[in-house]
C-alpha positions as CSV (number, residue, x, y, z in Angstrom):
1,M,119.5,-16.7,30.3
2,S,116.9,-14.1,31.2
3,Q,113.7,-14.2,33.2
4,D,111.9,-14.8,29.8
5,D,114.3,-17.3,28.3
6,S,111.9,-20.2,29.1
7,E,109.5,-18.9,26.5
8,Q,111.9,-19.6,23.6
9,F,111.7,-23.3,24.2
10,G,107.9,-23.5,24.1
11,M,105.7,-25.4,26.4
12,G,107.3,-28.7,27.3
13,A,109.9,-28.5,24.5
14,L,113.6,-29.6,25.4
15,P,116.4,-27.2,24.7
16,E,118.9,-28.6,22.4
17,A,122.0,-30.5,23.7
18,L,124.4,-32.0,21.3
19,G,127.3,-34.6,21.7
20,V,128.3,-38.3,21.2
21,S,131.2,-38.4,23.6
22,E,131.1,-40.7,26.7
23,A,131.6,-37.7,29.0
24,F,128.6,-35.9,27.5
25,L,126.4,-38.9,27.5
26,D,127.2,-39.7,31.1
27,F,126.3,-36.1,32.2
28,Q,123.1,-36.2,30.2
29,Q,122.1,-39.5,31.9
30,R,122.8,-38.1,35.4
31,L,120.9,-34.9,34.6
32,S,117.8,-36.8,33.4
33,A,117.9,-39.0,36.5
34,V,118.0,-36.0,39.0
35,A,115.6,-34.0,37.1
36,K,112.7,-36.2,38.1
37,I,113.5,-35.8,41.9
38,D,112.0,-32.6,43.2
39,R,115.2,-31.3,44.9
40,P,117.7,-28.4,44.6
41,V,120.7,-29.3,42.4
42,L,124.0,-27.5,41.9
43,L,125.5,-27.3,38.4
44,I,129.3,-26.8,38.5
45,G,131.1,-26.0,35.3
46,E,133.5,-23.5,33.4
47,R,132.4,-20.7,31.4
48,G,130.8,-21.8,28.0
49,T,130.0,-25.4,29.1
50,G,126.2,-24.8,28.9
51,K,125.0,-24.5,32.5
52,E,122.1,-22.4,31.4
53,L,121.1,-25.1,28.9
54,A,121.6,-27.8,31.5
55,A,119.2,-25.8,33.9
56,A,116.7,-25.5,31.2
57,R,116.7,-29.3,30.4
58,L,116.4,-30.1,34.3
59,H,113.2,-28.0,34.3
60,F,111.7,-29.5,31.2
61,L,112.5,-33.1,32.2
62,S,111.0,-32.5,35.7
63,Q,107.5,-32.8,37.0
64,R,107.4,-28.9,37.0
65,W,107.7,-28.7,33.3
66,Q,104.4,-26.9,32.9
67,G,105.4,-24.3,35.4
68,P,107.6,-21.2,34.9
69,L,111.4,-21.3,34.4
70,V,112.8,-18.2,35.9
71,A,116.5,-17.2,35.7
72,L,118.7,-14.7,37.4
73,N,122.4,-13.9,37.0
74,C,123.6,-13.1,40.5
75,A,126.9,-11.7,39.4
76,A,125.3,-8.8,37.4
77,L,123.6,-7.1,40.4
78,S,124.5,-5.3,43.7
79,E,123.5,-6.8,47.0
80,S,120.5,-4.5,47.5
81,V,119.3,-4.8,43.9
82,L,119.7,-8.7,44.0
83,E,117.6,-8.7,47.1
84,S,115.0,-6.9,45.5
85,E,115.1,-8.9,42.3
86,L,114.8,-12.2,44.3
87,F,112.2,-11.2,46.8
88,G,110.5,-8.3,45.4
89,H,109.7,-5.1,47.3
90,E,106.7,-3.3,48.8
91,A,105.8,0.2,47.8
92,G,107.9,2.7,49.6
93,A,110.6,0.2,50.5
94,F,113.1,2.5,48.9
95,T,113.4,5.6,46.7
96,G,111.7,4.8,43.4
97,A,109.7,2.0,44.7
98,V,106.3,3.5,43.9
99,K,104.4,0.2,43.9
100,R,104.7,-3.4,45.0
101,R,106.9,-5.6,42.8
102,E,107.0,-9.4,42.5
103,G,110.4,-11.0,42.8
104,R,111.9,-14.0,41.0
105,F,110.9,-16.3,43.8
106,E,107.3,-15.5,43.3
107,A,107.6,-15.6,39.6
108,A,109.0,-19.2,39.8
109,D,106.2,-20.5,42.1
110,G,105.3,-24.0,41.0
111,G,108.3,-24.0,38.7
112,T,112.1,-23.7,38.7
113,L,114.4,-20.8,39.7
114,F,117.8,-20.8,38.2
115,L,120.4,-18.9,40.1
116,D,123.5,-18.4,37.9
117,E,126.8,-17.4,39.6
118,I,125.4,-18.3,43.0
119,G,128.9,-18.3,44.6
120,L,128.9,-14.5,44.2
121,V,125.8,-13.9,46.5
122,S,126.5,-12.0,49.6
123,M,126.1,-13.7,52.9
124,T,123.1,-11.4,53.8
125,V,121.2,-12.5,50.8
126,Q,122.3,-16.1,51.3
127,E,120.5,-16.1,54.6
128,K,117.2,-15.0,53.1
129,I,117.6,-17.6,50.2
130,L,118.3,-20.2,53.0
131,R,115.0,-19.3,54.6
132,A,113.1,-19.5,51.4
133,V,114.5,-22.8,50.4
134,E,114.1,-24.4,53.8
135,Y,110.7,-23.1,54.9
136,G,109.2,-22.0,51.6
137,V,108.5,-18.5,52.9
138,F,110.2,-15.0,52.7
139,Q,109.4,-11.5,53.2
140,R,109.5,-8.7,50.3
141,V,112.0,-6.0,50.8
142,G,110.3,-3.4,53.0
143,G,107.4,-5.9,54.0
144,S,106.5,-7.6,57.3
145,S,104.2,-10.3,56.0
146,S,105.4,-13.7,55.0
147,V,105.0,-14.9,51.3
148,K,104.8,-18.5,50.6
149,V,106.4,-20.1,47.6
150,N,107.1,-23.4,46.1
151,A,110.0,-23.2,43.6
152,R,112.7,-25.8,42.8
153,I,116.2,-24.1,43.1
154,V,118.9,-24.9,40.5
155,G,122.2,-23.1,41.2
156,A,125.2,-22.7,39.0
157,T,128.8,-21.7,39.5
158,N,132.3,-22.3,38.7
159,A,133.5,-21.6,42.1
160,D,134.5,-24.1,44.7
161,L,131.6,-23.7,47.1
162,S,133.0,-26.2,49.5
163,A,136.2,-24.3,50.1
164,M,134.2,-21.1,50.2
165,S,132.1,-22.7,53.0
166,R,135.2,-23.8,54.8
167,D,136.5,-20.3,54.6
168,G,133.3,-18.8,55.8
169,K,132.4,-17.1,52.6
170,F,129.3,-19.4,51.7
171,K,126.8,-20.4,54.3
172,S,127.2,-24.1,55.2
173,D,123.5,-24.6,55.8
174,L,122.6,-23.1,52.4
175,L,125.2,-25.3,50.7
176,D,123.7,-28.4,52.3
177,R,120.2,-27.5,51.1
178,L,121.3,-26.7,47.6
179,S,123.4,-29.7,47.0
180,F,121.0,-32.6,46.9
181,D,123.0,-33.5,43.9
182,V,126.0,-31.8,42.4
183,L,126.5,-32.3,38.6
184,Y,129.8,-31.3,37.0
185,L,129.6,-30.3,33.3
186,P,132.4,-31.6,31.2
187,P,134.6,-29.0,29.6
188,L,135.0,-29.4,25.9
189,R,138.7,-30.6,26.3
190,S,137.4,-33.7,28.1
191,R,134.9,-34.5,25.2
192,R,137.0,-34.1,22.2
193,E,135.0,-36.6,20.2
194,D,132.3,-33.9,20.2
195,I,134.4,-31.1,18.7
196,E,134.1,-32.0,15.0
197,Y,130.5,-33.1,15.5
198,L,129.6,-29.7,17.0
199,A,131.7,-27.6,14.5
200,M,129.7,-29.3,11.7
201,H,126.4,-28.4,13.4
202,F,127.5,-24.8,14.1
203,A,128.9,-24.4,10.6
204,A,125.6,-25.7,9.1
205,G,123.5,-23.3,11.2
206,M,125.7,-20.2,10.2
207,A,125.5,-21.3,6.5
208,R,121.7,-21.3,6.8
209,E,121.9,-17.8,8.4
210,L,124.0,-16.5,5.5
211,E,121.9,-18.3,3.0
212,M,124.8,-20.1,1.5
213,A,124.1,-22.7,-1.2
214,E,126.0,-25.3,0.8
215,V,127.9,-25.8,4.0
216,P,131.6,-25.0,3.6
217,D,133.9,-28.0,4.2
218,F,136.8,-28.0,6.8
219,S,140.2,-29.0,5.5
220,A,142.0,-31.7,7.4
221,A,144.5,-29.1,8.7
222,A,141.5,-26.9,10.0
223,L,140.0,-29.9,11.7
224,D,143.4,-30.9,13.3
225,S,143.8,-27.3,14.7
226,L,140.2,-27.6,16.1
227,Q,141.1,-30.7,17.9
228,A,144.5,-29.5,19.1
229,Y,143.2,-26.3,20.7
230,D,142.3,-26.5,24.4
231,W,139.1,-24.3,24.3
232,P,139.3,-22.3,27.5
233,G,135.8,-20.8,26.5
234,N,134.3,-24.3,25.8
235,V,131.3,-24.8,23.6
236,R,130.5,-21.1,23.5
237,E,134.0,-20.4,22.2
238,L,133.8,-23.3,19.6
239,K,130.5,-21.8,18.3
240,N,132.0,-18.3,17.9
241,V,135.2,-19.6,16.1
242,V,133.2,-21.8,13.8
243,E,130.6,-19.3,12.8
244,R,133.3,-16.6,12.2
245,S,135.3,-19.1,10.1
246,V,132.1,-19.8,8.0
247,Y,131.4,-16.2,7.5
248,R,135.1,-15.5,6.5
249,S,135.2,-18.3,4.2
250,G,132.7,-16.7,1.7
251,G,131.3,-20.1,1.0
252,G,134.7,-21.7,0.1
253,K,136.7,-24.4,1.9
254,I,137.7,-23.5,5.5
255,R,141.5,-24.0,5.4
256,K,142.5,-22.1,8.4
257,I,141.1,-21.4,11.8
258,E,141.5,-18.0,13.4
259,F,141.0,-18.5,17.1
260,D,141.7,-14.9,18.3
261,P,139.7,-12.2,16.5
262,F,141.8,-9.5,18.2
263,V,145.0,-10.1,16.2
264,N,146.1,-6.7,14.7
265,P,147.0,-6.9,11.2
266,F,148.4,-3.4,11.3
267,A,151.0,-3.9,14.0
268,E,153.8,-3.1,11.7
269,E,156.0,-1.4,14.3
270,D,156.3,-4.9,16.2
271,V,157.1,-6.7,12.9
272,T,159.8,-4.0,12.1
273,R,161.3,-4.3,15.4
274,E,161.4,-8.2,15.3
275,R,163.0,-8.0,11.8
276,D,165.6,-5.7,13.0
277,D,166.3,-7.8,16.1
278,G,166.6,-10.7,13.8
279,E,169.2,-9.0,11.6
280,R,171.3,-8.0,14.6
281,S,171.2,-11.6,15.9
282,G,172.3,-13.0,12.7
283,V,169.1,-14.8,11.7
284,D,169.4,-16.4,8.2
285,L,166.8,-14.6,5.9
286,S,168.0,-16.2,2.8
287,R,165.5,-19.0,3.3
288,P,161.7,-18.6,3.5
289,L,160.4,-18.5,7.2
290,H,158.0,-21.3,6.3
291,D,161.0,-23.6,5.4
292,Q,162.9,-22.6,8.5
293,V,159.9,-23.3,10.9
294,K,159.3,-26.5,9.2
295,A,162.8,-27.7,9.6
296,L,162.9,-26.7,13.2
297,E,159.6,-28.4,14.0
298,I,160.7,-31.6,12.4
299,S,164.0,-31.4,14.2
300,L,162.3,-31.0,17.6
301,L,159.8,-33.8,16.9
302,R,162.7,-36.2,16.1
303,K,164.7,-35.3,19.1
304,A,161.5,-35.4,21.6
305,L,160.6,-38.9,20.0
306,L,164.0,-40.1,20.4
307,E,164.7,-39.0,24.0
308,S,161.2,-40.3,25.0
309,G,161.7,-43.8,23.5
310,Y,159.0,-42.8,20.9
311,K,156.3,-42.7,23.5
312,Q,154.2,-39.9,22.2
313,Q,152.6,-38.6,25.4
314,D,156.2,-38.3,26.9
315,A,157.4,-36.6,23.7
316,A,154.5,-34.1,24.0
317,N,155.5,-33.3,27.6
318,K,159.0,-32.6,26.6
319,L,157.8,-30.1,24.0
320,G,155.2,-28.5,26.3
321,L,152.4,-29.6,24.2
322,T,149.0,-31.4,25.1
323,Y,148.7,-34.9,23.5
324,Y,146.3,-33.6,20.9
325,Q,148.7,-30.8,19.9
326,F,151.4,-33.2,19.5
327,R,149.3,-35.6,17.4
328,A,148.4,-32.9,15.0
329,L,152.0,-31.9,14.5
330,Y,153.2,-35.5,14.2
331,R,150.4,-36.3,11.6
332,K,151.6,-33.1,9.7
333,Y,155.3,-34.3,9.4
334,K,155.0,-38.1,10.0
335,D,156.2,-38.9,6.4
336,E,159.3,-36.8,7.0
337,L,160.3,-38.1,10.4
């Protein structure tokens, strides 16, 4: 989210947040409750879980909704540049500083300042942030006079700030000031009820963008594979995967999901090497690969179920699969087990 991202929502408009799962609704309820309390908040979540979106909702649900929403990604800047971005600078403060420049704290006066990746801020800059949060004053880079500011701070990270504080890598005083409340965004694997719902939403949006006559349907196998995947990139990854599938479908039914767009279709050398290795190892090539894979999967499923007393979670563990991956495979072959 850039400094101008607040403009895309319009005055008082709420950015979109979609989900029907209990984990998602519980998070939204907590976010709505703390939004009305004018205190700093920390958002903890993996990449792609929607920390920027949550920060925007916090702002627009707060009493500051008519004020500015200003954002800064702390990971993208060096210490000196970050300090200038946050607090501004006076003319002549450094080479190239030909005039006074307002920082993000000043720009957020009366509104909300969203600091993404706050765990990557240096200790020096943390000290200045602490003073601004605690006393509402700071000095521009190269300046000597104090600037007053009234901005609500919302920080976001995937780092363990408590552990960093214990290790002396994050100021304990600053952590205390920022953590009036700490909200953990649920990863997509913890809200699987939302996967199909979100997939349909993203598919519809992509179909509109491509001006398709209708939204492509997902086959049962495609939906099962979406449910079985662990989504390390969370909602952002799901959006990319679904939109790519819609685009590649050409308007037809989506039968297969390609999770990795970097699969090289021209890696013939590796295929040839594997085929030669197979011949040397005595692999039976008289039967189609699909038939042999199917027979092996069915055999492993039977053995795992038998050894686990038909407890599916235990069977999944024996096969090194998640429960949802196991269920997808079980549904695929249940009539043959």
